TIVO-2410 file (N, C-alpha, C; in nm, 3 decimals):
# residues 127
REC num residu      c1      c2      c3 atome chaine
REC   1      M  13.570  20.902   9.764     N      A
REC   1      M  13.500  20.882   9.891    CA      A
REC   1      M  13.348  20.988   9.897     C      A
REC   2      G  13.249  20.953   9.915     N      A
REC   2      G  13.126  21.008   9.943    CA      A
REC   2      G  13.138  21.134  10.028     C      A
REC   3      L  13.006  21.174  10.007     N      A
REC   3      L  12.967  21.237  10.136    CA      A
REC   3      L  12.909  21.211  10.217     C      A
REC   4      P  12.905  21.266  10.397     N      A
REC   4      P  12.847  21.212  10.482    CA      A
REC   4      P  12.711  21.232  10.489     C      A
REC   5      D  12.653  21.120  10.553     N      A
REC   5      D  12.465  21.114  10.527    CA      A
REC   5      D  12.428  21.210  10.621     C      A
REC   6      K  12.362  21.339  10.596     N      A
REC   6      K  12.266  21.450  10.680    CA      A
REC   6      K  12.171  21.436  10.585     C      A
REC   7      G  12.084  21.328  10.554     N      A
REC   7      G  11.960  21.353  10.557    CA      A
REC   7      G  11.912  21.298  10.397     C      A
REC   8      Q  12.023  21.265  10.344     N      A
REC   8      Q  12.021  21.258  10.163    CA      A
REC   8      Q  11.930  21.132  10.184     C      A
REC   9      M  11.987  20.985  10.284     N      A
REC   9      M  11.864  20.908  10.285    CA      A
REC   9      M  11.741  20.859  10.278     C      A
REC  10      A  11.726  20.975  10.394     N      A
REC  10      A  11.615  21.013  10.465    CA      A
REC  10      A  11.493  21.053  10.308     C      A
REC  11      G  11.587  21.176  10.284     N      A
REC  11      G  11.501  21.226  10.161    CA      A
REC  11      G  11.488  21.164  10.036     C      A
REC  12      Q  11.571  21.023   9.969     N      A
REC  12      Q  11.543  20.929   9.865    CA      A
REC  12      Q  11.461  20.868   9.938     C      A
REC  13      A  11.436  20.843  10.007     N      A
REC  13      A  11.339  20.731  10.109    CA      A
REC  13      A  11.194  20.762  10.066     C      A
REC  14      M  11.212  20.917  10.133     N      A
REC  14      M  11.052  21.027  10.084    CA      A
REC  14      M  11.065  21.020   9.925     C      A
REC  15      Y  11.117  21.022   9.904     N      A
REC  15      Y  11.101  21.067   9.751    CA      A
REC  15      Y  11.029  20.969   9.703     C      A
REC  16      E  11.108  20.810   9.713     N      A
REC  16      E  11.054  20.690   9.690    CA      A
REC  16      E  10.909  20.657   9.717     C      A
REC  17      A  10.847  20.686   9.841     N      A
REC  17      A  10.729  20.657   9.919    CA      A
REC  17      A  10.646  20.745   9.833     C      A
REC  18      A  10.684  20.877   9.821     N      A
REC  18      A  10.598  20.939   9.709    CA      A
REC  18      A  10.539  20.924   9.573     C      A
REC  19      K  10.715  20.840   9.534     N      A
REC  19      K  10.636  20.834   9.370    CA      A
REC  19      K  10.550  20.668   9.402     C      A
REC  20      A  10.526  20.586   9.506     N      A
REC  20      A  10.444  20.496   9.514    CA      A
REC  20      A  10.336  20.569   9.551     C      A
REC  21      G  10.301  20.677   9.608     N      A
REC  21      G  10.152  20.714   9.668    CA      A
REC  21      G  10.155  20.660   9.801     C      A
REC  22      E  10.252  20.661   9.860     N      A
REC  22      E  10.230  20.632  10.031    CA      A
REC  22      E  10.267  20.775  10.083     C      A
REC  23      F  10.332  20.861  10.043     N      A
REC  23      F  10.333  21.001  10.089    CA      A
REC  23      F  10.251  21.122   9.996     C      A
REC  24      R  10.189  21.203  10.016     N      A
REC  24      R  10.132  21.291   9.935    CA      A
REC  24      R  10.070  21.425   9.961     C      A
REC  25      M  10.092  21.541   9.923     N      A
REC  25      M  10.032  21.677   9.942    CA      A
REC  25      M   9.979  21.739   9.834     C      A
REC  26      P   9.914  21.869   9.899     N      A
REC  26      P   9.858  21.913   9.803    CA      A
REC  26      P   9.942  22.010   9.693     C      A
REC  27      E   9.944  22.030   9.557     N      A
REC  27      E  10.030  22.063   9.469    CA      A
REC  27      E  10.085  22.235   9.520     C      A
REC  28      D   9.985  22.268   9.531     N      A
REC  28      D  10.062  22.431   9.581    CA      A
REC  28      D  10.182  22.426   9.717     C      A
REC  29      G  10.141  22.332   9.851     N      A
REC  29      G  10.213  22.328   9.943    CA      A
REC  29      G  10.355  22.261   9.867     C      A
REC  30      A  10.324  22.167   9.797     N      A
REC  30      A  10.468  22.106   9.757    CA      A
REC  30      A  10.532  22.167   9.690     C      A
REC  31      L  10.515  22.293   9.557     N      A
REC  31      L  10.580  22.387   9.480    CA      A
REC  31      L  10.630  22.459   9.561     C      A
REC  32      R  10.543  22.541   9.682     N      A
REC  32      R  10.610  22.600   9.776    CA      A
REC  32      R  10.733  22.550   9.851     C      A
REC  33      L  10.731  22.426   9.920     N      A
REC  33      L  10.801  22.332   9.989    CA      A
REC  33      L  10.905  22.334   9.915     C      A
REC  34      A  10.938  22.306   9.733     N      A
REC  34      A  11.073  22.293   9.626    CA      A
REC  34      A  11.110  22.431   9.646     C      A
REC  35      A  11.035  22.556   9.618     N      A
REC  35      A  11.091  22.649   9.631    CA      A
REC  35      A  11.177  22.715   9.721     C      A
REC  36      T  11.193  22.671   9.833     N      A
REC  36      T  11.223  22.664   9.959    CA      A
REC  36      T  11.370  22.584   9.973     C      A
REC  37      C  11.346  22.443   9.905     N      A
REC  37      C  11.480  22.358   9.871    CA      A
REC  37      C  11.532  22.426   9.816     C      A
REC  38      D  11.504  22.480   9.687     N      A
REC  38      D  11.613  22.565   9.584    CA      A
REC  38      D  11.666  22.677   9.632     C      A
REC  39      K  11.597  22.689   9.747     N      A
REC  39      K  11.673  22.890   9.795    CA      A
REC  39      K  11.746  22.792   9.884     C      A
REC  40      L  11.751  22.758   9.990     N      A
REC  40      L  11.838  22.654  10.049    CA      A
REC  40      L  11.973  22.650   9.957     C      A
REC  41      A  11.929  22.558   9.863     N      A
REC  41      A  12.064  22.475   9.777    CA      A
REC  41      A  12.117  22.566   9.704     C      A
REC  42      D  12.078  22.650   9.655     N      A
REC  42      D  12.132  22.825   9.616    CA      A
REC  42      D  12.220  22.860   9.710     C      A
REC  43      G  12.171  22.876   9.828     N      A
REC  43      G  12.252  22.964   9.934    CA      A
REC  43      G  12.386  22.845   9.978     C      A
REC  44      L  12.370  22.732   9.955     N      A
REC  44      L  12.482  22.625   9.953    CA      A
REC  44      L  12.583  22.609   9.843     C      A
REC  45      V  12.549  22.644   9.777     N      A
REC  45      V  12.634  22.658   9.657    CA      A
REC  45      V  12.734  22.804   9.674     C      A
REC  46      D  12.644  22.911   9.710     N      A
REC  46      D  12.722  23.033   9.759    CA      A
REC  46      D  12.823  23.013   9.860     C      A
REC  47      E  12.795  22.915   9.953     N      A
REC  47      E  12.863  22.901  10.091    CA      A
REC  47      E  13.012  22.784  10.070     C      A
REC  48      I  12.933  22.721   9.987     N      A
REC  48      I  13.064  22.623   9.959    CA      A
REC  48      I  13.160  22.664   9.910     C      A
REC  49      A  13.146  22.782   9.779     N      A
REC  49      A  13.279  22.824   9.668    CA      A
REC  49      A  13.333  22.921   9.796     C      A
REC  50      A  13.246  22.996   9.889     N      A
REC  50      A  13.320  23.068   9.991    CA      A
REC  50      A  13.428  22.979  10.112     C      A
REC  51      A  13.379  22.871  10.128     N      A
REC  51      A  13.436  22.796  10.215    CA      A
REC  51      A  13.561  22.722  10.140     C      A
REC  52      Q  13.610  22.734  10.026     N      A
REC  52      Q  13.703  22.668   9.983    CA      A
REC  52      Q  13.816  22.706  10.017     C      A
REC  53      R  13.851  22.852  10.080     N      A
REC  53      R  13.961  22.894  10.110    CA      A
REC  53      R  14.012  22.855  10.270     C      A
REC  54      L  13.897  22.756  10.309     N      A
REC  54      L  13.925  22.734  10.461    CA      A
REC  54      L  14.036  22.590  10.424     C      A
REC  55      T  14.070  22.552  10.329     N      A
REC  55      T  14.131  22.422  10.279    CA      A
REC  55      T  14.305  22.469  10.234     C      A
REC  56      R  14.309  22.633  10.230     N      A
REC  56      R  14.424  22.681  10.182    CA      A
REC  56      R  14.491  22.739  10.303     C      A
REC  57      V  14.516  22.687  10.412     N      A
REC  57      V  14.579  22.728  10.530    CA      A
REC  57      V  14.717  22.749  10.501     C      A
REC  58      T  14.726  22.891  10.566     N      A
REC  58      T  14.868  22.928  10.558    CA      A
REC  58      T  14.942  22.958  10.692     C      A
REC  59      G  14.990  23.052  10.699     N      A
REC  59      G  15.056  23.101  10.831    CA      A
REC  59      G  15.184  23.034  10.962     C      A
REC  60      F  15.158  22.868  10.911     N      A
REC  60      F  15.244  22.811  11.048    CA      A
REC  60      F  15.380  22.756  10.952     C      A
REC  61      A  15.480  22.799  11.084     N      A
REC  61      A  15.577  22.741  11.054    CA      A
REC  61      A  15.604  22.610  11.020     C      A
REC  62      D  15.745  22.623  10.869     N      A
REC  62      D  15.755  22.494  10.785    CA      A
REC  62      D  15.846  22.410  10.911     C      A
REC  63      L  15.787  22.327  11.002     N      A
REC  63      L  15.801  22.255  11.113    CA      A
REC  63      L  15.750  22.160  11.115     C      A
REC  64      P  15.761  22.013  11.142     N      A
REC  64      P  15.679  21.937  11.123    CA      A
REC  64      P  15.567  21.969  11.236     C      A
REC  65      S  15.575  22.029  11.356     N      A
REC  65      S  15.427  22.057  11.384    CA      A
REC  65      S  15.323  22.174  11.326     C      A
REC  66      G  15.432  22.249  11.237     N      A
REC  66      G  15.364  22.333  11.102    CA      A
REC  66      G  15.265  22.278  11.053     C      A
REC  67      R  15.332  22.176  11.000     N      A
REC  67      R  15.286  22.120  10.852    CA      A
REC  67      R  15.176  22.026  10.896     C      A
REC  68      G  15.185  21.973  11.014     N      A
REC  68      G  15.057  21.887  11.088    CA      A
REC  68      G  14.954  21.981  11.124     C      A
REC  69      L  14.977  22.096  11.140     N      A
REC  69      L  14.858  22.195  11.186    CA      A
REC  69      L  14.774  22.223  11.039     C      A
REC  70      T  14.861  22.239  10.960     N      A
REC  70      T  14.842  22.284  10.846    CA      A
REC  70      T  14.753  22.206  10.748     C      A
REC  71      Q  14.775  22.082  10.790     N      A
REC  71      Q  14.713  21.968  10.725    CA      A
REC  71      Q  14.588  21.927  10.822     C      A
REC  72      G  14.584  21.942  10.926     N      A
REC  72      G  14.453  21.914  11.010    CA      A
REC  72      G  14.342  22.012  10.996     C      A
REC  73      F  14.414  22.153  10.986     N      A
REC  73      F  14.302  22.267  10.929    CA      A
REC  73      F  14.265  22.290  10.814     C      A
REC  74      S  14.361  22.219  10.697     N      A
REC  74      S  14.279  22.225  10.594    CA      A
REC  74      S  14.197  22.087  10.548     C      A
REC  75      K  14.207  21.968  10.645     N      A
REC  75      K  14.148  21.888  10.653    CA      A
REC  75      K  13.978  21.881  10.711     C      A
REC  76      K  13.989  21.977  10.812     N      A
REC  76      K  13.884  22.032  10.862    CA      A
REC  76      K  13.810  22.138  10.759     C      A
REC  77      G  13.865  22.175  10.687     N      A
REC  77      G  13.786  22.270  10.605    CA      A
REC  77      G  13.718  22.206  10.503     C      A
REC  78      Q  13.767  22.123  10.462     N      A
REC  78      Q  13.764  22.010  10.377    CA      A
REC  78      Q  13.635  21.939  10.409     C      A
REC  79      E  13.601  21.914  10.526     N      A
REC  79      E  13.527  21.825  10.620    CA      A
REC  79      E  13.354  21.937  10.631     C      A
REC  80      Y  13.396  22.060  10.628     N      A
REC  80      Y  13.289  22.142  10.626    CA      A
REC  80      Y  13.263  22.135  10.493     C      A
REC  81      M  13.323  22.133  10.413     N      A
REC  81      M  13.291  22.164  10.247    CA      A
REC  81      M  13.164  22.034  10.225     C      A
REC  82      D  13.257  21.927  10.261     N      A
REC  82      D  13.207  21.824  10.243    CA      A
REC  82      D  13.025  21.785  10.299     C      A
REC  83      T  13.058  21.878  10.439     N      A
REC  83      T  12.898  21.888  10.473    CA      A
REC  83      T  12.800  21.966  10.421     C      A
REC  84      L  12.829  22.096  10.381     N      A
REC  84      L  12.751  22.194  10.340    CA      A
REC  84      L  12.720  22.095  10.179     C      A
REC  85      A  12.813  21.992  10.145     N      A
REC  85      A  12.732  21.939  10.001    CA      A
REC  85      A  12.653  21.833  10.036     C      A
REC  86      A  12.662  21.788  10.165     N      A
REC  86      A  12.566  21.698  10.138    CA      A
REC  86      A  12.415  21.717  10.204     C      A
REC  87      F  12.454  21.862  10.264     N      A
REC  87      F  12.331  21.975  10.317    CA      A
REC  87      F  12.232  21.985  10.154     C      A
REC  88      R  12.363  22.014  10.073     N      A
REC  88      R  12.264  22.104   9.940    CA      A
REC  88      R  12.234  21.923   9.877     C      A
REC  89      E  12.270  21.819   9.906     N      A
REC  89      E  12.217  21.714   9.812    CA      A
REC  89      E  12.051  21.682   9.905     C      A
REC  90      T  12.086  21.697   9.980     N      A
REC  90      T  11.939  21.670  10.115    CA      A
REC  90      T  11.828  21.741  10.091     C      A
REC  91      A  11.852  21.912  10.039     N      A
REC  91      A  11.778  21.985  10.021    CA      A
REC  91      A  11.733  21.961   9.860     C      A
REC  92      L  11.814  21.899   9.800     N      A
REC  92      L  11.731  21.887   9.630    CA      A
REC  92      L  11.691  21.726   9.673     C      A
REC  93      R  11.683  21.616   9.744     N      A
REC  93      R  11.631  21.552   9.762    CA      A
REC  93      R  11.510  21.549   9.790     C      A
REC  94      Y  11.492  21.617   9.918     N      A
REC  94      Y  11.384  21.686   9.976    CA      A
REC  94      Y  11.258  21.738   9.879     C      A
REC  95      K  11.327  21.838   9.766     N      A
REC  95      K  11.273  21.896   9.676    CA      A
REC  95      K  11.171  21.802   9.581     C      A
REC  96      A  11.262  21.695   9.566     N      A
REC  96      A  11.201  21.588   9.434    CA      A
REC  96      A  11.090  21.554   9.512     C      A
REC  97      A  11.123  21.489   9.617     N      A
REC  97      A  10.999  21.419   9.723    CA      A
REC  97      A  10.873  21.505   9.733     C      A
REC  98      Y  10.906  21.633   9.781     N      A
REC  98      Y  10.791  21.715   9.821    CA      A
REC  98      Y  10.731  21.732   9.619     C      A
REC  99      L  10.798  21.751   9.501     N      A
REC  99      L  10.755  21.745   9.409    CA      A
REC  99      L  10.658  21.620   9.383     C      A
REC 100      A  10.716  21.513   9.390     N      A
REC 100      A  10.669  21.386   9.411    CA      A
REC 100      A  10.514  21.358   9.440     C      A
REC 101      A  10.492  21.413   9.585     N      A
REC 101      A  10.414  21.423   9.671    CA      A
REC 101      A  10.314  21.506   9.606     C      A
REC 102      G  10.323  21.624   9.551     N      A
REC 102      G  10.246  21.691   9.483    CA      A
REC 102      G  10.205  21.665   9.372     C      A
REC 103      K  10.214  21.551   9.293     N      A
REC 103      K  10.165  21.453   9.200    CA      A
REC 103      K  10.275  21.561   9.077     C      A
REC 104      K  10.407  21.614   9.080     N      A
REC 104      K  10.472  21.671   8.975    CA      A
REC 104      K  10.542  21.581   8.957     C      A
REC 105      F  10.537  21.465   8.901     N      A
REC 105      F  10.640  21.358   8.850    CA      A
REC 105      F  10.740  21.410   8.775     C      A
REC 106      T  10.744  21.496   8.687     N      A
REC 106      T  10.855  21.501   8.538    CA      A
REC 106      T  10.931  21.600   8.638     C      A
REC 107      E  10.857  21.687   8.724     N      A
REC 107      E  10.947  21.799   8.793    CA      A
REC 107      E  11.057  21.713   8.899     C      A
REC 108      A  11.001  21.654   8.985     N      A
REC 108      A  11.052  21.548   9.087    CA      A
REC 108      A  11.160  21.461   9.006     C      A
REC 109      D  11.117  21.429   8.889     N      A
REC 109      D  11.248  21.320   8.872    CA      A
REC 109      D  11.376  21.456   8.842     C      A
REC 110      A  11.322  21.543   8.744     N      A
REC 110      A  11.434  21.623   8.738    CA      A
REC 110      A  11.516  21.651   8.820     C      A
REC 111      A  11.436  21.689   8.909     N      A
REC 111      A  11.503  21.702   9.065    CA      A
REC 111      A  11.608  21.641   9.135     C      A
REC 112      N  11.528  21.513   9.129     N      A
REC 112      N  11.606  21.411   9.157    CA      A
REC 112      N  11.755  21.361   9.099     C      A
REC 113      K  11.758  21.400   8.958     N      A
REC 113      K  11.886  21.379   8.868    CA      A
REC 113      K  11.954  21.519   8.915     C      A
REC 114      A  11.928  21.612   8.937     N      A
REC 114      A  11.962  21.734   8.972    CA      A
REC 114      A  12.060  21.722   9.142     C      A
REC 115      A  12.002  21.633   9.198     N      A
REC 115      A  12.092  21.598   9.310    CA      A
REC 115      A  12.183  21.527   9.278     C      A
REC 116      I  12.156  21.434   9.219     N      A
REC 116      I  12.287  21.319   9.160    CA      A
REC 116      I  12.402  21.374   9.122     C      A
REC 117      K  12.310  21.482   9.010     N      A
REC 117      K  12.437  21.562   8.909    CA      A
REC 117      K  12.494  21.652   9.018     C      A
REC 118      A  12.427  21.734   9.062     N      A
REC 118      A  12.541  21.848   9.175    CA      A
REC 118      A  12.601  21.746   9.268     C      A
REC 119      T  12.624  21.633   9.311     N      A
REC 119      T  12.678  21.589   9.433    CA      A
REC 119      T  12.809  21.500   9.337     C      A
REC 120      A  12.766  21.439   9.211     N      A
REC 120      A  12.911  21.407   9.120    CA      A
REC 120      A  12.946  21.505   9.099     C      A
REC 121      N  12.929  21.635   9.078     N      A
REC 121      N  12.957  21.751   9.038    CA      A
REC 121      N  13.074  21.776   9.130     C      A
REC 122      Y  13.041  21.807   9.268     N      A
REC 122      Y  13.098  21.849   9.364    CA      A
REC 122      Y  13.233  21.713   9.378     C      A
REC 123      L  13.203  21.632   9.392     N      A
REC 123      L  13.289  21.497   9.440    CA      A
REC 123      L  13.396  21.493   9.306     C      A
REC 124      E  13.405  21.556   9.206     N      A
REC 124      E  13.471  21.557   9.072    CA      A
REC 124      E  13.559  21.660   9.100     C      A
REC 125      G  13.516  21.775   9.221     N      A
REC 125      G  13.580  21.894   9.208    CA      A
REC 125      G  13.538  22.024   9.112     C      A
REC 126      D  13.413  21.992   9.088     N      A
REC 126      D  13.338  22.149   9.051    CA      A
REC 126      D  13.235  22.187   9.122     C      A
REC 127      V  13.307  22.279   9.223     N      A
REC 127      V  13.227  22.311   9.292    CA      A
REC 127      V  13.134  22.416   9.225     C      A
***
């Protein structure tokens, strides 16, 4: 199962447009925006780690209704983590797009690869 689309596709499209020269910006602006994306992505890593506890629900009675509630709340916790991971991927994809728009292509390609790797690691359970 993949992550919900929370802007990743738009970020990837913007990255492709920047690589094709259809989206440009001054280098200094691109670097500032990329740094902001890094800050957001780093904060989301911390939030994802903290949210893991939301998937370990306890306290409901060992009855069918209690087990159902435990599973339901645990699933909601996982959905929250998946949404945060999707936002992180989006931030990293926008970072790649901004860097490409600022003609920092080597850094942009590295950022795009980092977005892919971060998502793959998350989906493999390496939060």
